[in-house]
C-alpha positions as CSV (number, residue, x, y, z in Angstrom):
1,M,0.0,0.0,0.0
2,A,2.7,2.5,1.0
3,G,4.7,1.7,-2.2
4,N,1.6,2.3,-4.4
5,M,1.0,5.6,-2.6
6,F,4.5,6.8,-3.3
7,K,4.1,5.8,-7.0
8,I,0.8,7.8,-7.2
9,F,2.4,10.7,-5.4
10,F,5.3,11.0,-7.8
11,A,3.0,10.4,-10.8
12,I,0.8,13.4,-9.6
13,Q,3.9,15.5,-9.0
14,K,5.2,14.6,-12.5
15,S,1.9,15.6,-14.0
16,N,2.0,18.9,-12.2
17,L,5.5,19.6,-13.3
18,K,4.5,18.9,-16.9
19,Q,1.8,21.5,-16.7
20,I,4.2,24.0,-15.1
21,F,6.8,23.5,-17.9
22,Q,4.1,24.2,-20.5
23,T,4.0,27.7,-19.0
24,K,7.6,28.2,-17.9
25,A,7.6,32.0,-18.2
26,D,4.4,32.4,-16.1
27,S,5.7,29.9,-13.5
28,L,9.1,31.7,-13.1
29,V,7.4,35.1,-12.9
30,N,5.0,33.8,-10.1
31,M,7.9,32.2,-8.2
32,S,10.0,35.5,-8.5
33,M,7.0,37.5,-7.3
34,M,6.5,35.2,-4.4
35,L,10.2,35.6,-3.4
36,L,10.0,39.4,-3.8
37,N,6.8,39.6,-1.7
38,N,8.4,37.6,1.1
39,C,11.6,39.7,1.0
40,T,9.5,42.9,1.2
41,Y,7.7,41.6,4.3
42,I,11.0,40.6,5.9
43,F,12.5,43.9,5.1
44,M,9.7,45.6,7.1
45,W,10.6,43.5,10.1
46,W,14.3,44.4,9.6
47,I,13.4,48.1,9.9
48,V,11.5,47.4,13.1
49,F,14.3,45.5,14.7
50,N,16.9,48.0,13.4
51,N,15.1,50.8,15.2
52,R,14.2,48.9,18.4
53,G,17.1,46.5,18.7
54,S,15.0,43.7,20.2
55,I,11.4,42.8,21.1
56,N,11.1,41.2,24.5
57,G,14.5,39.5,24.0
58,W,13.9,38.6,20.3
59,T,16.4,39.9,17.8
60,F,16.2,40.1,14.0
61,Q,18.4,36.9,13.9
62,D,15.6,35.1,15.7
63,M,13.0,36.5,13.3
64,A,15.2,35.4,10.4
65,F,15.3,31.9,11.7
66,L,11.5,31.9,12.3
67,F,11.0,33.1,8.7
68,A,13.4,30.4,7.4
69,I,11.3,27.7,9.0
70,L,7.9,29.3,8.2
71,N,8.7,29.8,4.5
72,T,10.4,26.5,4.0
73,S,7.6,24.5,5.7
74,Y,4.9,26.4,3.8
75,G,6.7,25.9,0.6
76,I,6.8,22.1,1.2
77,Y,3.1,22.1,2.0
78,A,2.2,24.1,-1.1
79,L,4.4,21.9,-3.3
80,S,3.2,18.5,-2.0
81,C,-0.3,18.6,-0.4
82,C,-2.1,21.9,-0.7
83,G,-5.0,20.1,-2.4
84,I,-6.5,20.1,1.0
85,Q,-7.5,23.7,0.3
86,L,-9.8,22.5,-2.5
87,L,-11.8,20.3,-0.1
88,P,-14.7,22.7,0.3
89,Q,-15.1,22.9,-3.5
90,I,-14.8,19.1,-3.9
91,V,-17.5,18.5,-1.2
92,E,-19.9,21.1,-2.6
93,Q,-19.5,19.9,-6.2
94,G,-20.0,16.3,-5.2
95,S,-16.6,15.4,-6.7
96,L,-15.7,13.4,-3.6
97,D,-17.8,10.3,-4.6
98,H,-15.2,8.9,-7.1
99,I,-12.4,9.6,-4.6
100,I,-14.2,7.6,-1.9
101,T,-14.5,4.5,-4.2
102,S,-10.8,4.6,-4.9
103,P,-8.6,1.9,-3.3
104,Q,-6.2,4.7,-2.1
105,P,-6.9,6.7,1.1
106,P,-9.1,9.7,0.2
107,L,-7.1,12.1,2.4
108,F,-3.9,11.2,0.4
109,L,-5.7,11.6,-3.0
110,I,-7.2,15.0,-2.0
111,A,-4.0,16.4,-0.4
112,T,-1.8,15.5,-3.4
113,S,-4.2,16.6,-6.1
114,Y,-2.7,20.1,-6.4
115,A,0.7,21.8,-6.2
116,S,1.8,25.4,-6.5
117,F,5.1,25.9,-8.3
118,A,5.2,29.5,-7.3
119,N,5.9,28.4,-3.7
120,W,9.4,27.4,-4.7
121,G,9.8,31.1,-4.0
122,D,9.0,30.3,-0.3
123,I,11.6,27.6,-0.1
124,L,14.2,29.9,-1.7
125,T,13.2,32.6,0.9
126,G,13.6,30.0,3.7
127,I,17.2,29.1,2.5
128,I,18.1,32.8,2.3
129,M,16.7,33.6,5.7
130,F,18.5,30.7,7.3
131,A,21.8,32.0,5.8
132,M,21.0,35.4,7.3
133,S,19.9,34.1,10.7
134,G,23.3,33.7,12.4
135,Y,22.5,30.0,13.2
136,C,24.5,28.7,10.2
137,S,26.2,25.7,12.0
138,L,25.7,22.0,11.8
139,Y,23.5,22.1,14.9
140,G,21.6,25.1,13.5
141,F,21.0,23.3,10.2
142,C,19.7,20.2,11.9
143,I,17.3,22.3,14.0
144,Y,16.3,24.1,10.8
145,I,15.4,20.9,9.0
146,L,13.8,19.3,12.0
147,C,11.6,22.3,12.8
148,S,10.7,22.8,9.1
149,L,9.3,19.3,9.1
150,T,7.4,19.7,12.3
151,A,6.1,23.1,11.1
152,F,5.0,21.5,7.8
153,S,3.0,18.9,9.7
154,L,1.4,21.7,11.8
155,I,0.5,23.7,8.7
156,F,-1.0,20.6,7.1
157,S,-2.9,19.9,10.3
158,V,-4.4,23.3,10.7
159,S,-5.3,23.5,7.0
160,L,-6.9,20.0,7.2
161,A,-9.0,20.8,10.3
162,A,-10.1,24.1,9.0
163,H,-11.1,22.9,5.5
164,S,-12.8,19.7,6.9
165,L,-15.5,22.1,8.3
166,S,-17.0,21.9,4.8
167,F,-18.3,18.4,5.7
168,F,-20.6,19.9,8.3
169,A,-21.9,23.1,6.7
170,N,-22.2,24.8,3.4
171,N,-20.1,27.7,2.1
172,M,-17.2,27.1,4.6
173,E,-14.5,27.9,2.1
174,R,-14.1,31.6,3.3
175,L,-14.1,30.6,7.0
176,A,-11.6,27.9,6.5
177,H,-9.3,30.3,4.6
178,N,-9.6,32.9,7.3
179,I,-8.7,30.4,10.1
180,F,-5.7,29.2,8.1
181,L,-4.6,32.8,7.4
182,A,-5.0,33.7,11.0
183,F,-2.7,30.8,12.0
184,I,-0.1,31.8,9.4
185,T,-0.3,35.4,10.6
186,F,0.1,34.5,14.3
187,S,3.0,32.2,13.4
188,S,4.9,35.0,11.7
189,Q,5.0,37.2,14.8
190,P,7.7,37.2,17.5
191,A,6.5,34.6,20.0
192,A,7.7,36.8,22.9
193,I,4.9,39.3,22.3
194,F,2.3,36.8,23.5
195,Q,1.7,36.7,27.2
196,G,-0.9,35.4,29.6
197,L,-4.2,34.3,27.9
198,Y,-2.8,35.2,24.5
199,K,0.0,32.7,25.0
200,I,-2.5,30.0,25.9
201,I,-4.4,30.7,22.7
202,F,-1.1,30.8,20.9
203,L,-0.4,27.2,21.9
204,T,-3.9,25.7,21.7
205,L,-6.7,27.1,19.6
206,L,-4.2,28.6,17.0
207,P,-1.1,26.5,17.7
208,A,1.3,29.0,16.2
209,G,3.6,28.7,19.2
210,F,4.7,25.2,18.0
211,L,5.9,26.8,14.8
212,S,7.6,29.9,16.2
213,L,8.2,29.6,19.9
214,F,9.9,26.2,20.3
215,P,12.1,26.3,17.1
216,V,13.8,29.6,18.2
217,R,14.2,28.3,21.7
218,L,15.8,25.1,20.4
219,A,18.0,27.2,18.1
220,H,19.4,29.0,21.1
221,S,20.1,25.8,23.1
222,F,18.8,22.2,22.9
223,S,16.3,21.2,25.5
224,W,14.7,17.7,25.7
225,A,11.7,19.3,27.3
226,D,11.2,21.7,24.5
227,F,11.9,19.0,21.9
228,T,9.4,16.6,23.5
229,V,6.7,19.3,23.7
230,L,7.3,20.3,20.1
231,I,7.1,16.7,18.7
232,A,4.1,15.7,21.0
233,G,2.2,18.9,20.2
234,C,2.6,18.5,16.4
235,L,1.7,14.9,16.6
236,I,-1.5,15.6,18.7
237,F,-2.7,18.2,16.2
238,L,-1.9,16.0,13.3
239,L,-3.9,13.1,14.7
240,A,-6.7,15.4,15.8
241,S,-7.1,17.0,12.3
242,R,-7.0,13.6,10.7
243,K,-9.8,12.4,13.1
244,I,-11.9,15.5,12.2
245,F,-11.4,14.8,8.5
246,Y,-12.6,11.2,8.8
247,I,-15.5,12.1,11.0
248,G,-16.6,14.6,8.4
249,L,-16.0,12.0,5.6
250,S,-18.3,9.5,7.4
251,H,-20.9,12.3,7.8
252,Y,-20.6,13.0,4.0
253,E,-21.0,9.2,3.2
254,S,-24.0,8.8,5.4
255,N,-25.7,11.9,3.9
256,N,-25.1,10.5,0.4
257,M,-26.4,7.1,1.3
258,F,-29.7,8.5,2.8
259,S,-30.1,11.0,-0.1
260,G,-29.8,8.2,-2.6
261,H,-26.6,9.4,-4.4
């Protein structure tokens, strides 16, 4: 089963690449614009830190490391499994029926159904920001790769949970997009600015802290406690989002059965 899934995944990615190469100029322009947009946003933060020096102990180097992880992980998500964002359209159009009857897991088929070449600009941004972060060592690189993967799983989890709301109500695409956008926005802020109740929300309802707080702390110095909380938190959210998806999927199947479709 796993071997077949890998074959299907690479076949889908190959098909996506063929479509991209048919419009190489447009794809390169989109990627360049993505890179420019990211750099403009980062430059704004550079101005802030250049004027203030630090924000509650966070320096621009910490922000650069955060942006390295955020952009890299989002790029991986967009290049491999952002088909999740099409879930509300798939459900509303009834296109899920033929996916359910496939021998492959429906979540896998939906997630890998779309890729965005423009988001190579995000990965390039991530690499550039890592080089600028001041954490360019073997240890820093290992933390960068590890935290990019955990951040990827978290981005996928939040997107999956938000877009799975479409199973339970109509016209949920905008709400799902806003929830996901709020998560990305919170994740791109210095974790040190969140205190008290906001910090609790930062680590639970919108788990942005697992993307920004713990990676920077681990970059400063390794802690088994922080490492364990990071891995456990991302795993819990991944399993929870998967559970929400399959509960919604069973709800969809039962509705179709009773409606005669």
